[in-house]
C-alpha positions in Angstrom: -8.4 1.2 9.3 -9.7 3.8 11.3 -12.8 5.0 10.6 -12.5 8.6 10.4 -9.7 8.1 7.0 -11.9 8.2 4.1 -10.4 6.1 1.1 -9.5 9.5 -0.1 -7.4 11.5 3.2 -6.6 13.9 0.3 -9.6 16.1 2.6 -7.7 15.2 5.4 -4.2 16.2 4.7 -6.2 19.6 4.2 -7.9 20.0 7.5 -4.7 18.9 9.3 -3.3 21.8 7.0 -5.8 24.3 7.9 -5.8 24.0 11.5 -2.7 23.7 12.0 -0.2 26.3 9.3 0.9 28.1 12.0 3.3 25.4 13.1 4.1 23.8 10.1 5.3 27.1 8.2 7.1 28.0 10.8 8.8 24.7 11.2 9.5 24.0 7.3 10.8 27.9 7.0 13.5 26.9 10.3 14.4 23.4 9.3 15.1 24.8 5.8 16.9 27.3 6.2 19.2 24.9 8.7 18.3 21.3 6.5 17.9 22.6 2.5 14.7 22.0 0.6 12.2 19.0 2.2 8.9 17.9 3.5 7.4 18.5 6.9 6.2 14.9 8.0 3.2 14.2 11.0 2.6 10.8 12.1 -1.3 10.0 13.0 -0.9 7.5 15.7 -4.3 5.1 16.3 -5.4 6.1 19.9 -3.1 5.2 23.0 -0.3 4.3 20.5 3.2 5.5 20.9 4.2 8.0 18.8 7.2 9.4 17.5 7.9 13.1 17.5 5.4 15.5 15.8 6.5 16.6 13.3 9.5 15.6 10.9 11.4 16.9 8.1 12.6 15.1 5.5 15.2 16.0 3.1 16.6 14.1 -0.2 19.7 13.0 0.1 21.8 10.2 -2.6 22.1 9.6 -6.1 18.9 11.5 -8.1 18.0 7.9 -10.3 17.6 6.2 -7.1 16.0 8.5 -5.7 13.4 8.8 -9.1 13.0 4.9 -8.9 11.4 4.8 -5.6 8.5 5.2 -3.7 9.4 8.5 -2.3 9.4 9.8 -6.6 6.7 11.9 -6.2 7.2 13.4 -3.4 10.9 14.5 -3.7 9.3 16.2 -7.2 7.0 18.0 -4.8 10.4 18.8 -2.8 12.7 19.5 -5.6 9.8 22.4 -7.2 8.5 23.8 -4.2 8.9 27.5 -3.1 10.1 27.5 0.2 9.6 31.3 1.1 5.6 31.0 -0.3 5.2 27.3 0.5 5.4 24.1 2.6 5.3 20.6 1.4 3.3 18.2 4.0 3.3 14.5 4.5 0.8 12.7 6.8 1.6 8.9 7.3 -1.7 7.6 8.3 -2.1 5.3 11.0 -2.3 2.1 7.6 0.7 3.5 6.8 -0.4 5.1 4.2 1.8 8.6 3.2 -0.4 11.4 1.5 1.2 14.3 1.1 0.7 17.8 -1.2 2.5 21.8 -1.1 0.3 24.1 0.1 0.7 27.9 0.4 -1.0 29.8 3.1 -0.3 33.3 5.4 1.4 33.4 7.0 4.1 32.3 4.3 7.1 30.0 5.6 8.9 33.1 5.8 6.8 35.0 7.7 6.1 32.5 9.8 10.1 32.7 11.5 9.1 36.7 12.0 
């Protein structure tokens, strides 16, 4: 595990969101308008690793019971309950493959960031 990632990656997620909020909010609103409810997903890569796009947008499709029984159930619950005008669901995939996520609200709101 990278030394910069604590056992509790929650503070790292909060720092990433705090420093990138304007971009996250703008992307979240644009994707919500195009694709519906979803989560902004960022991947932290190990230094030198060839990576994915900096931000992706994850939506859920399929049978609710199947999703509810999957490893994505908790993230799905957040996506189903957040307010897209004022909040964004953000997930970060860590270099050790753990994923941490939560709902965030800040200024500008996602809707206002797109203006």
